[in-house]
Backbone as JSON Lines, residues from 0, in Angstrom:
{"i":0,"aa":"M","n":[-16.64,37.0,-123.01],"ca":[-17.42,36.61,-123.93],"c":[-17.2,37.55,-125.3]}
{"i":1,"aa":"A","n":[-17.17,37.07,-126.38],"ca":[-17.18,38.31,-127.44],"c":[-18.3,38.92,-128.01]}
{"i":2,"aa":"R","n":[-18.31,39.99,-128.15],"ca":[-19.22,40.76,-128.5],"c":[-19.73,40.63,-130.05]}
{"i":3,"aa":"K","n":[-21.23,40.56,-130.27],"ca":[-21.7,40.09,-131.46],"c":[-21.63,41.36,-132.53]}
{"i":4,"aa":"R","n":[-21.1,40.75,-133.9],"ca":[-20.71,41.88,-134.92],"c":[-22.27,42.24,-135.07]}
{"i":5,"aa":"H","n":[-22.26,43.73,-134.95],"ca":[-23.75,44.24,-135.56],"c":[-23.56,44.95,-136.69]}
{"i":6,"aa":"N","n":[-24.36,44.71,-137.69],"ca":[-24.97,45.61,-139.08],"c":[-25.69,46.47,-138.81]}
{"i":7,"aa":"I","n":[-25.19,47.95,-138.97],"ca":[-26.09,48.97,-139.18],"c":[-25.96,49.41,-140.79]}
{"i":8,"aa":"L","n":[-27.61,49.83,-140.7],"ca":[-28.06,50.84,-141.81],"c":[-28.07,52.28,-141.27]}
{"i":9,"aa":"I","n":[-27.69,53.17,-142.34],"ca":[-27.91,54.37,-142.23],"c":[-28.29,54.83,-143.45]}
{"i":10,"aa":"L","n":[-29.99,54.97,-143.33],"ca":[-30.71,55.17,-144.99],"c":[-30.86,56.75,-144.58]}
{"i":11,"aa":"N","n":[-30.64,57.66,-145.73],"ca":[-30.66,58.95,-145.72],"c":[-31.83,59.13,-147.07]}
{"i":12,"aa":"G","n":[-32.62,60.55,-146.9],"ca":[-33.84,60.34,-148.17],"c":[-33.62,61.5,-148.62]}
{"i":13,"aa":"P","n":[-34.35,62.28,-149.4],"ca":[-34.23,63.11,-150.33],"c":[-33.65,64.5,-150.02]}
{"i":14,"aa":"N","n":[-32.75,64.75,-150.91],"ca":[-32.04,65.96,-150.99],"c":[-31.03,66.29,-149.95]}
{"i":15,"aa":"L","n":[-30.67,64.78,-148.96],"ca":[-29.46,65.24,-148.08],"c":[-28.25,65.0,-149.01]}
{"i":16,"aa":"N","n":[-28.36,64.32,-150.09],"ca":[-26.99,64.42,-151.12],"c":[-26.63,65.81,-151.15]}
{"i":17,"aa":"M","n":[-27.45,66.73,-151.09],"ca":[-26.91,68.24,-151.03],"c":[-26.66,68.8,-149.84]}
{"i":18,"aa":"L","n":[-26.81,68.16,-148.68],"ca":[-25.98,68.96,-147.4],"c":[-24.64,69.55,-148.06]}
{"i":19,"aa":"G","n":[-24.7,70.76,-147.4],"ca":[-23.23,71.42,-147.31],"c":[-23.84,72.52,-148.46]}
{"i":20,"aa":"V","n":[-24.6,72.04,-149.41],"ca":[-25.04,72.97,-150.7],"c":[-26.25,73.59,-150.45]}
{"i":21,"aa":"R","n":[-27.06,72.72,-150.25],"ca":[-28.45,73.42,-150.17],"c":[-28.76,74.25,-148.65]}
{"i":22,"aa":"E","n":[-29.2,75.3,-148.69],"ca":[-29.4,76.19,-147.56],"c":[-28.63,75.85,-146.61]}
{"i":23,"aa":"P","n":[-27.48,76.02,-146.5],"ca":[-26.53,76.09,-145.71],"c":[-26.56,76.63,-144.1]}
{"i":24,"aa":"D","n":[-27.46,78.03,-144.45],"ca":[-27.96,78.83,-143.16],"c":[-28.9,77.96,-142.2]}
{"i":25,"aa":"V","n":[-29.33,76.81,-143.15],"ca":[-30.38,75.86,-142.23],"c":[-29.8,74.69,-142.19]}
{"i":26,"aa":"Y","n":[-28.98,74.15,-142.9],"ca":[-28.49,72.59,-142.56],"c":[-27.27,72.57,-142.76]}
{"i":27,"aa":"G","n":[-26.64,73.63,-142.53],"ca":[-25.64,73.62,-142.36],"c":[-24.26,73.25,-143.29]}
{"i":28,"aa":"F","n":[-22.74,73.24,-143.73],"ca":[-21.89,73.28,-144.38],"c":[-21.31,71.76,-144.74]}
{"i":29,"aa":"Q","n":[-21.69,71.0,-143.75],"ca":[-21.07,69.79,-143.78],"c":[-21.58,69.01,-144.84]}
{"i":30,"aa":"S","n":[-21.05,68.31,-145.38],"ca":[-21.59,67.54,-146.73],"c":[-22.01,66.02,-146.12]}
{"i":31,"aa":"L","n":[-23.0,65.25,-146.84],"ca":[-23.25,64.03,-146.45],"c":[-22.08,62.69,-146.51]}
{"i":32,"aa":"S","n":[-21.34,63.02,-147.38],"ca":[-19.95,62.01,-147.37],"c":[-19.05,62.55,-146.32]}
{"i":33,"aa":"A","n":[-18.89,63.62,-145.57],"ca":[-18.16,63.96,-144.7],"c":[-18.82,63.1,-143.38]}
{"i":34,"aa":"V","n":[-20.32,63.24,-143.14],"ca":[-20.91,62.68,-142.28],"c":[-20.81,61.22,-142.15]}
{"i":35,"aa":"A","n":[-20.91,60.61,-143.68],"ca":[-20.48,59.07,-143.75],"c":[-19.24,58.73,-143.04]}
{"i":36,"aa":"L","n":[-18.32,59.54,-143.57],"ca":[-16.68,59.31,-142.93],"c":[-16.75,59.37,-141.47]}
{"i":37,"aa":"E","n":[-17.49,60.14,-140.81],"ca":[-17.34,60.53,-139.67],"c":[-17.99,58.97,-138.57]}
{"i":38,"aa":"C","n":[-19.03,58.99,-139.31],"ca":[-19.97,57.34,-139.2],"c":[-19.12,56.2,-139.17]}
{"i":39,"aa":"E","n":[-18.56,56.19,-140.6],"ca":[-17.81,55.04,-140.85],"c":[-16.81,54.77,-139.59]}
{"i":40,"aa":"E","n":[-16.11,55.74,-139.37],"ca":[-14.73,55.74,-138.29],"c":[-15.33,55.38,-136.84]}
{"i":41,"aa":"L","n":[-16.31,55.82,-136.59],"ca":[-17.01,55.59,-135.12],"c":[-17.81,54.07,-134.9]}
{"i":42,"aa":"A","n":[-18.5,53.85,-136.17],"ca":[-18.92,52.15,-136.31],"c":[-17.58,51.27,-136.08]}
{"i":43,"aa":"G","n":[-16.48,51.81,-136.96],"ca":[-15.61,50.74,-136.8],"c":[-14.9,50.73,-135.2]}
{"i":44,"aa":"E","n":[-15.02,51.69,-134.63],"ca":[-14.51,51.75,-133.11],"c":[-15.44,50.58,-132.42]}
{"i":45,"aa":"M","n":[-16.59,51.01,-133.01],"ca":[-17.98,50.4,-131.85],"c":[-17.49,48.67,-132.43]}
{"i":46,"aa":"G","n":[-16.82,48.28,-133.45],"ca":[-17.09,47.15,-134.0],"c":[-18.31,46.8,-134.91]}
{"i":47,"aa":"F","n":[-18.6,47.67,-135.15],"ca":[-20.25,47.65,-136.38],"c":[-19.59,47.73,-137.36]}
{"i":48,"aa":"T","n":[-20.3,47.05,-138.35],"ca":[-20.16,47.06,-139.84],"c":[-21.21,47.92,-140.46]}
{"i":49,"aa":"L","n":[-20.7,49.08,-141.31],"ca":[-21.98,50.08,-141.71],"c":[-22.47,49.91,-142.82]}
{"i":50,"aa":"D","n":[-23.45,50.38,-143.42],"ca":[-23.83,50.69,-144.82],"c":[-24.77,52.11,-144.76]}
{"i":51,"aa":"F","n":[-23.73,52.66,-145.29],"ca":[-24.48,54.24,-145.29],"c":[-24.94,54.55,-146.55]}
{"i":52,"aa":"R","n":[-26.39,54.69,-146.86],"ca":[-26.68,55.07,-148.15],"c":[-27.84,56.66,-148.05]}
{"i":53,"aa":"Q","n":[-28.09,56.8,-149.37],"ca":[-28.77,57.88,-149.89],"c":[-29.79,57.7,-150.81]}
{"i":54,"aa":"T","n":[-31.1,58.0,-151.02],"ca":[-31.88,57.89,-152.3],"c":[-32.56,58.94,-151.9]}
{"i":55,"aa":"N","n":[-32.86,59.46,-153.32],"ca":[-33.87,60.56,-153.52],"c":[-35.62,59.94,-153.67]}
{"i":56,"aa":"S","n":[-35.62,58.64,-153.92],"ca":[-36.81,57.48,-154.11],"c":[-37.31,57.11,-152.68]}
{"i":57,"aa":"E","n":[-38.8,57.69,-152.79],"ca":[-39.27,56.99,-151.59],"c":[-39.47,55.5,-151.85]}
{"i":58,"aa":"G","n":[-39.78,54.75,-152.9],"ca":[-40.04,53.54,-153.28],"c":[-38.79,52.42,-153.12]}
{"i":59,"aa":"E","n":[-37.41,53.48,-153.37],"ca":[-36.1,52.84,-153.14],"c":[-35.8,52.91,-151.83]}
{"i":60,"aa":"M","n":[-36.6,53.55,-150.86],"ca":[-36.17,53.59,-149.31],"c":[-37.01,52.25,-148.83]}
{"i":61,"aa":"V","n":[-38.29,52.26,-149.22],"ca":[-38.86,51.17,-149.16],"c":[-38.19,49.57,-149.15]}
{"i":62,"aa":"T","n":[-37.71,49.72,-150.47],"ca":[-36.97,48.28,-150.76],"c":[-36.13,48.03,-150.18]}
{"i":63,"aa":"I","n":[-35.05,48.93,-150.01],"ca":[-34.06,49.32,-148.99],"c":[-34.23,48.38,-147.82]}
{"i":64,"aa":"I","n":[-34.97,48.82,-146.86],"ca":[-35.94,48.75,-145.65],"c":[-36.16,47.24,-145.75]}
{"i":65,"aa":"Q","n":[-37.15,46.89,-146.88],"ca":[-37.62,45.37,-147.01],"c":[-36.31,44.25,-146.99]}
{"i":66,"aa":"E","n":[-35.33,44.57,-148.18],"ca":[-34.39,43.96,-148.67],"c":[-33.37,43.53,-147.26]}
{"i":67,"aa":"E","n":[-32.99,44.85,-146.39],"ca":[-31.85,44.64,-145.4],"c":[-32.79,44.09,-144.02]}
{"i":68,"aa":"R","n":[-33.89,44.0,-143.96],"ca":[-35.05,43.92,-142.86],"c":[-33.84,42.66,-141.68]}
{"i":69,"aa":"E","n":[-33.44,41.57,-142.86],"ca":[-33.12,40.45,-142.01],"c":[-31.64,40.56,-141.8]}
{"i":70,"aa":"N","n":[-31.05,41.53,-142.55],"ca":[-29.59,41.66,-142.33],"c":[-29.26,42.5,-141.39]}
{"i":71,"aa":"I","n":[-29.96,43.36,-141.0],"ca":[-29.22,44.54,-140.05],"c":[-29.37,44.45,-138.52]}
{"i":72,"aa":"S","n":[-28.91,44.72,-137.56],"ca":[-29.0,44.95,-135.92],"c":[-29.47,46.14,-135.5]}
{"i":73,"aa":"G","n":[-29.79,47.28,-136.76],"ca":[-30.21,48.6,-136.15],"c":[-30.2,49.06,-137.38]}
{"i":74,"aa":"L","n":[-31.07,50.43,-137.35],"ca":[-31.36,51.3,-138.41],"c":[-31.62,52.32,-137.73]}
{"i":75,"aa":"I","n":[-30.6,53.35,-138.94],"ca":[-30.81,55.18,-138.07],"c":[-31.25,55.46,-139.67]}
{"i":76,"aa":"I","n":[-32.17,56.35,-139.5],"ca":[-32.82,56.96,-140.41],"c":[-33.33,58.41,-140.74]}
{"i":77,"aa":"N","n":[-32.64,58.79,-141.51],"ca":[-33.3,60.37,-141.89],"c":[-34.13,60.31,-143.02]}
{"i":78,"aa":"A","n":[-35.2,60.4,-143.1],"ca":[-35.89,60.37,-144.22],"c":[-36.65,61.45,-145.15]}
{"i":79,"aa":"G","n":[-35.78,62.6,-144.48],"ca":[-35.93,63.49,-145.33],"c":[-37.44,64.01,-145.14]}
{"i":80,"aa":"A","n":[-37.85,64.73,-146.47],"ca":[-39.38,65.07,-146.53],"c":[-40.29,63.89,-146.15]}
{"i":81,"aa":"Y","n":[-39.89,63.0,-146.48],"ca":[-40.7,61.7,-146.4],"c":[-40.93,61.2,-145.0]}
{"i":82,"aa":"T","n":[-40.21,61.85,-144.44],"ca":[-40.84,61.84,-142.97],"c":[-41.57,62.61,-142.84]}
{"i":83,"aa":"H","n":[-42.46,63.4,-143.26],"ca":[-43.65,63.98,-143.17],"c":[-45.17,63.79,-143.99]}
{"i":84,"aa":"T","n":[-44.54,62.39,-144.5],"ca":[-45.54,62.24,-145.64],"c":[-45.6,61.02,-146.02]}
{"i":85,"aa":"S","n":[-44.59,59.65,-145.89],"ca":[-44.67,58.72,-146.26],"c":[-45.35,57.4,-145.29]}
{"i":86,"aa":"I","n":[-46.62,57.25,-145.4],"ca":[-47.05,55.91,-144.74],"c":[-46.46,54.96,-145.29]}
{"i":87,"aa":"A","n":[-45.9,54.65,-146.59],"ca":[-45.37,53.5,-147.14],"c":[-43.78,53.44,-146.3]}
{"i":88,"aa":"I","n":[-43.23,54.19,-145.9],"ca":[-42.02,53.77,-145.23],"c":[-42.21,53.75,-143.48]}
{"i":89,"aa":"H","n":[-43.07,54.23,-143.4],"ca":[-43.78,54.02,-142.12],"c":[-44.26,52.55,-141.9]}
{"i":90,"aa":"D","n":[-44.87,51.86,-142.95],"ca":[-45.53,50.39,-142.9],"c":[-44.43,49.47,-142.97]}
{"i":91,"aa":"A","n":[-43.06,49.84,-143.82],"ca":[-41.86,49.35,-143.83],"c":[-40.95,48.98,-142.79]}
{"i":92,"aa":"L","n":[-41.11,50.25,-142.12],"ca":[-40.21,50.28,-140.76],"c":[-41.08,49.18,-139.92]}
{"i":93,"aa":"K","n":[-42.2,49.03,-140.09],"ca":[-42.79,48.31,-139.0],"c":[-42.52,47.09,-138.99]}
{"i":94,"aa":"L","n":[-42.11,46.22,-140.48],"ca":[-41.33,44.88,-140.4],"c":[-40.01,44.63,-139.67]}
{"i":95,"aa":"L","n":[-39.52,45.78,-139.24],"ca":[-38.47,45.32,-138.6],"c":[-38.4,45.02,-137.33]}
{"i":96,"aa":"E","n":[-37.63,44.34,-136.72],"ca":[-37.52,43.97,-135.84],"c":[-36.0,44.5,-134.98]}
{"i":97,"aa":"A","n":[-35.45,45.12,-135.36],"ca":[-34.14,45.69,-135.14],"c":[-34.62,47.23,-134.79]}
{"i":98,"aa":"P","n":[-33.78,47.76,-133.58],"ca":[-34.28,49.06,-133.14],"c":[-34.11,49.81,-134.42]}
{"i":99,"aa":"V","n":[-34.93,51.14,-134.51],"ca":[-34.97,52.63,-135.46],"c":[-34.66,53.55,-134.55]}
{"i":100,"aa":"V","n":[-33.39,54.51,-135.01],"ca":[-33.4,55.61,-134.76],"c":[-33.78,56.79,-135.45]}
{"i":101,"aa":"E","n":[-34.29,57.68,-135.44],"ca":[-34.75,58.82,-136.54],"c":[-33.8,59.99,-136.29]}
{"i":102,"aa":"V","n":[-33.45,60.08,-137.05],"ca":[-32.28,61.62,-137.15],"c":[-32.84,62.56,-138.02]}
{"i":103,"aa":"H","n":[-32.8,63.89,-137.63],"ca":[-32.86,65.19,-138.67],"c":[-31.74,66.25,-138.11]}
{"i":104,"aa":"V","n":[-31.23,66.66,-139.38],"ca":[-30.44,67.32,-139.16],"c":[-30.35,68.81,-138.45]}
{"i":105,"aa":"T","n":[-31.95,69.25,-138.6],"ca":[-32.38,70.61,-138.19],"c":[-33.34,70.17,-137.0]}
{"i":106,"aa":"N","n":[-33.8,71.04,-136.07],"ca":[-34.89,70.86,-135.02],"c":[-35.89,71.07,-136.04]}
{"i":107,"aa":"I","n":[-36.58,70.11,-136.13],"ca":[-38.07,70.07,-136.84],"c":[-39.07,70.79,-135.92]}
{"i":108,"aa":"Y","n":[-38.95,70.91,-134.98],"ca":[-40.18,71.58,-134.09],"c":[-39.7,72.98,-133.82]}
{"i":109,"aa":"K","n":[-38.86,73.67,-134.41],"ca":[-38.33,75.13,-134.43],"c":[-38.94,75.58,-136.17]}
{"i":110,"aa":"R","n":[-39.25,74.32,-137.04],"ca":[-39.34,74.77,-137.92],"c":[-40.8,75.05,-138.56]}
{"i":111,"aa":"E","n":[-41.32,74.87,-139.89],"ca":[-42.6,75.02,-140.12],"c":[-43.67,74.02,-139.65]}
{"i":112,"aa":"E","n":[-44.97,74.26,-139.39],"ca":[-45.59,73.28,-138.92],"c":[-45.67,71.93,-139.76]}
{"i":113,"aa":"F","n":[-45.7,71.72,-140.77],"ca":[-45.8,70.59,-141.44],"c":[-44.37,69.91,-141.23]}
{"i":114,"aa":"R","n":[-43.48,70.35,-140.74],"ca":[-42.25,69.26,-140.54],"c":[-42.39,68.61,-139.5]}
{"i":115,"aa":"R","n":[-43.36,69.19,-138.64],"ca":[-43.5,68.6,-136.9],"c":[-44.12,67.33,-136.93]}
{"i":116,"aa":"K","n":[-44.75,66.93,-138.02],"ca":[-45.57,65.34,-137.84],"c":[-44.27,64.7,-138.57]}
{"i":117,"aa":"S","n":[-44.37,63.41,-137.83],"ca":[-43.59,62.57,-138.39],"c":[-44.3,60.98,-138.51]}
{"i":118,"aa":"Y","n":[-44.1,60.19,-139.77],"ca":[-44.55,58.95,-139.63],"c":[-43.59,58.17,-139.26]}
{"i":119,"aa":"I","n":[-42.37,58.41,-138.89],"ca":[-41.19,57.76,-138.55],"c":[-41.4,57.33,-137.19]}
{"i":120,"aa":"S","n":[-41.55,58.53,-136.59],"ca":[-41.44,58.39,-134.65],"c":[-42.35,57.29,-134.11]}
{"i":121,"aa":"P","n":[-43.52,56.94,-134.53],"ca":[-44.24,56.04,-134.04],"c":[-43.6,54.74,-134.16]}
{"i":122,"aa":"V","n":[-42.74,54.26,-135.2],"ca":[-41.96,53.23,-135.1],"c":[-40.39,53.14,-134.93]}
{"i":123,"aa":"A","n":[-40.03,54.3,-134.4],"ca":[-38.83,54.45,-133.85],"c":[-38.48,54.28,-132.38]}
{"i":124,"aa":"Q","n":[-37.36,53.48,-131.85],"ca":[-37.2,53.93,-130.47],"c":[-36.7,55.26,-130.0]}
{"i":125,"aa":"G","n":[-36.36,56.16,-130.92],"ca":[-36.12,57.4,-130.43],"c":[-35.68,58.37,-131.28]}
{"i":126,"aa":"V","n":[-36.03,59.65,-131.36],"ca":[-35.47,60.76,-131.99],"c":[-34.73,61.61,-131.81]}
{"i":127,"aa":"I","n":[-33.83,62.08,-132.58],"ca":[-32.6,63.06,-132.45],"c":[-32.7,64.17,-133.6]}
{"i":128,"aa":"C","n":[-32.66,65.12,-133.25],"ca":[-32.83,66.41,-134.17],"c":[-32.52,67.72,-133.57]}
{"i":129,"aa":"G","n":[-31.63,68.38,-134.51],"ca":[-31.03,69.67,-134.52],"c":[-29.8,69.7,-133.98]}
{"i":130,"aa":"F","n":[-29.21,68.63,-134.2],"ca":[-27.26,68.7,-133.88],"c":[-26.6,68.67,-134.96]}
{"i":131,"aa":"G","n":[-27.41,68.92,-136.16],"ca":[-26.3,68.86,-137.53],"c":[-25.81,67.46,-137.97]}
{"i":132,"aa":"G","n":[-24.74,67.22,-138.35],"ca":[-24.36,66.06,-138.98],"c":[-24.02,65.44,-137.58]}
{"i":133,"aa":"H","n":[-23.94,66.02,-136.44],"ca":[-23.36,65.27,-135.07],"c":[-24.36,64.53,-134.62]}
{"i":134,"aa":"G","n":[-25.85,64.75,-135.0],"ca":[-26.87,63.65,-134.61],"c":[-26.85,62.45,-135.03]}
{"i":135,"aa":"Y","n":[-26.01,61.92,-136.52],"ca":[-25.8,60.7,-136.56],"c":[-24.68,60.28,-135.86]}
{"i":136,"aa":"I","n":[-24.05,60.72,-135.28],"ca":[-23.11,60.08,-134.12],"c":[-23.77,59.99,-132.79]}
{"i":137,"aa":"L","n":[-24.65,60.81,-132.28],"ca":[-25.59,60.18,-131.52],"c":[-26.23,59.14,-131.62]}
{"i":138,"aa":"A","n":[-27.02,58.95,-132.75],"ca":[-27.72,57.91,-133.12],"c":[-27.3,56.8,-132.97]}
{"i":139,"aa":"L","n":[-25.79,56.78,-133.57],"ca":[-24.8,55.62,-133.27],"c":[-24.74,55.21,-132.27]}
{"i":140,"aa":"N","n":[-24.54,56.11,-131.02],"ca":[-24.39,55.87,-129.55],"c":[-25.64,55.31,-129.06]}
{"i":141,"aa":"A","n":[-26.53,56.0,-129.39],"ca":[-27.98,55.46,-129.05],"c":[-28.13,54.03,-129.41]}
{"i":142,"aa":"L","n":[-27.83,53.68,-130.78],"ca":[-28.12,52.3,-131.24],"c":[-27.2,51.12,-130.34]}
{"i":143,"aa":"R","n":[-26.01,51.78,-130.15],"ca":[-25.2,50.87,-129.22],"c":[-25.51,50.5,-128.27]}
{"i":144,"aa":"A","n":[-26.0,51.38,-127.17],"ca":[-26.84,51.49,-126.07],"c":[-27.51,50.16,-126.2]}
{"i":145,"aa":"L","n":[-28.7,50.06,-127.23],"ca":[-29.98,49.77,-127.3],"c":[-29.58,48.64,-127.81]}
{"i":146,"aa":"L","n":[-28.48,48.08,-128.39],"ca":[-27.98,46.75,-128.55],"c":[-27.34,46.08,-127.56]}
{"i":147,"aa":"D","n":[-26.63,46.71,-126.71],"ca":[-26.05,46.38,-125.56],"c":[-26.91,46.04,-124.52]}
{"i":148,"aa":"E","n":[-28.33,46.42,-124.24],"ca":[-29.2,45.93,-123.64],"c":[-29.87,44.55,-124.14]}
{"i":149,"aa":"E","n":[-29.53,44.28,-125.49],"ca":[-30.09,42.86,-125.39],"c":[-29.45,41.79,-125.17]}
């Protein structure tokens, strides 16, 4: 039996376009474009189509989630600082029937107290944090396992 072709969206929030430049001692030296290339390679090996995006706008993140909700099989989201503040993104994610995996480059539980509250986690199947850019690879593998269960 042929495996269904899954469309995966990886959505990144504010300042993630500055990975490799912004506080490399905290976020590492890997750029977001390098992360995207690794994800595209793995997604191709998995037979997934991948849409990898980044925006600094909360409203645009909400719009992307709403517009793609019927087109995607799974979502990997790193909402950046909006993780800790955005009820709007939380509400948009509740519209999805597809599994959601939350990713953070750093371990948010080893950082400032305000970073330990996530509005994404209650609507995600799981959270991966603290593994740098490799967290996205872990998230793709997690999504594959979730989708294989269906």
